[in-house]
N, C-alpha and C positions, 0 to 999 in steps of 0.2 A: 922326332920330339914329338910329346903328347899333346891328341887335339885338345880344344877348349872351347867354351861355349859361353854366352852372353848371357845372364842372368841379373835379373834387377833386385838388389840388395831393399829391403825394408826393416829398417830397424826402431823399436819405440820403446821408450823410457818412459816411467811409469814413477813417482811418487804418491805411495800410499801415506794416508792421513795416518797420525801416530793413535793408536790405542784402536783400532778398528779391528773388529772381531773376528779371529784366524780364520774362521769359516767360511766369513765374505771374503778372505784374501782366497781362500783354497776355491771356492764357486767361481771368483774372476778367474782365476790361471787356467782352471777345470774349462771353463769356456771357450777360454781364449786357445788353449792347444787341443778343445774339438773343433778348431777352423780349419785343423790338418787335413779335414776329408774334404774339403771346398775344391772344385776341380781346378781352380786358379793356381790352387798353391800346390810348386815345388818341393816344400819345406818349412816349417815351422814350430818352433817351441818358445813358451813363456815360462820364465820364474823368478825366482828371486836373484836380485843382482849378490855375488860372491864378495866383492869387494872394489867400494868406491874410492877413487884416487884423486875425486875432484872435489876442491870444501866448498864450490860455490853453488854447485849444484846436487842436492843428496837425492839422488833416484835411488828406491828401493826393489825396483821389480822391472824387468827387461823384457822382450819377444823380438824374434829375430825370424826373419822367413823371406822365401826366396819365389819370384815367381818368372814365366818366360819373356812378358813384355809388360810396358807400362798399362798397355792395353789391359792385362789381367790384374796387374793391383788395382785399378779401377774396377775393376770389376767385383775382386775380394773386397775392396773399402764400400764398394755400393750393396754388396747381400746383404739382403735381410737378416742370414744370421750372425752377419758380422755388426751389423748394426743393431740388433738387438743384443747383444753381448756387452756391446760397448756401452746402450741406454743403462743396460738393466743392473750389469756386473763391476763396470769398470768405474765410468763416470761415476759412479754416489760415493765410490769409497779412495778418490786419488785427491791430490791437490794441485797436481803439477803432471803435464806429459810435455813427451819433447819428441820428433818423429823425427827421421832423415830418408830419404830413398837414392840411392844412384846406381848405375850401371856397373855392372862387373865381369868382369871374365873368372870364369873358373873351370877345372878339369871336368872330364866326360865323367871322370868315375864315381859309383855312387856317394864312398864316403866321402867326397869331395864336396859334393853337391849339397848333401846330406848328412853334416857333422855328427858322428854316432854320442849317443848319451857317453859323458863322462867329459867327452872333449872341453875344452876351455877354452873360451874366443878374449878378446881385449878388443873391445870396442873404444874406437879414438874419434871424436869430434872435435876438428878446429873453425876457428872462427879468425877467418885471414884480417888482419887490418884494413881499413876503410881505403879505397879505390885503387886497391892492388892489380898491376895489372894483370891480364891471364896470363902471360907466358912464367910469369912469378907461379902462378896458381899449378902451372905446371910441374914448375920446380919442385914444389911441392910434393904433388904427387909423385912426381920419378924419386923422392928420395923416399918416400914411403915405398913405392912398388920395389926400391932396390935393398930393405931392410932385409927380405926376407933371407937377400946370399950372403947375411951379414950372420944372422941367427940358425942352422939348422933345426932347433925346436920348433921354429914354424913349419906347420904342413899345407897351410894356403892363406894367402893375403890378398886381400881386394880391396882396391881404395877407388874414390869418385867423385865428382863434384853434387853435389843433395840438387834433385830439381824439383823437390816439394816445399818450397820456404816458409808456409803458413806454418808451420809447427817447429821448426827447425833454431828457432832463438838466435838466429842470426848464422849457426856454423854451419858452416857452406862446403866444406870439405870433410869426408869421413872415410874411416877406413876399417876393417875388419881382419881381426888375423885370429888362426884358429891354431891349433896347440893341442896333442895328444891328451893332456890333462893340468892340473894345475902344477904339478911339479917341472913340466918344460918352460912354462912363465916366470916361475920363480929361477930358474937357470938363465935365463934372460937376463933377469932384473939383477941377478949377480954378478952380471957382467957389466958393470956400473961403467968402467972406461969407454965400452964402445954404444954403450946405451947415450951416454951422456954425447959422444961425438954425433950421432945422429940429430939428437935434437937441439943440437949446435949451427944445423944445416939449416935448420926453419926458423928458428927461435923467434929471431928477427921480424921474420914475416906475421908472426900471428899475435892477435889479440886476445885470445884465451883458449884452451883447449880442456875438453873433458875424455875423460880415460875410464872407464867399466870395465870391469872383468866380470863374467858370465861363465857359469858350467851350465852346458846341452843336460836338461833334466832328463830322467828314464823317461820311455814312455807313457803317457795318461795310467793305462790299466796295470802297468806294475806300481805307479803310485799311488794308486786308490785302499 
């Protein structure tokens, strides 16, 4: 059996203000992607949202990063380079931000830890109904973990309970599914009956769901 390691998933969604100068958006993404050089960062990419499947929250850009520990995530968040990018390039041009963090198990191979450029991600955030028992949350997470067994197109899936509620808008459960590319996501979506079956298992426990598709961009040097 393949060995695995525990990482911290950190996902941030941004809604850039309409009519923002494209150069300012590029500066934001360039600044965020530059943070991959920080010692605490295992993996980090930021880019435009490929497809927003949620009508309630219209995010335009996403950042996905991974860390060894919660302390490493905290050190990244407090790092002057991160603080500077957020203050100078992010906050002036965004209307809304949502961030979710969870503990995840991933495989040891590099392509599982750092999804290669062109990989497609489906980010799902779930807001359970109020006063839901912990065991029900475990049932929801169990269903999510089981999805990979139903869809061969999924290369990796992680899920967990958010441990940073301040900017999560009440979305306390999250998952991230990684596919080789867009065609594999579309192949899953085309299997409507199986997708519906999975949703039926958890829909009665949920108040709201946000689903975002995101493509891992090429390395910064190749995109400038």
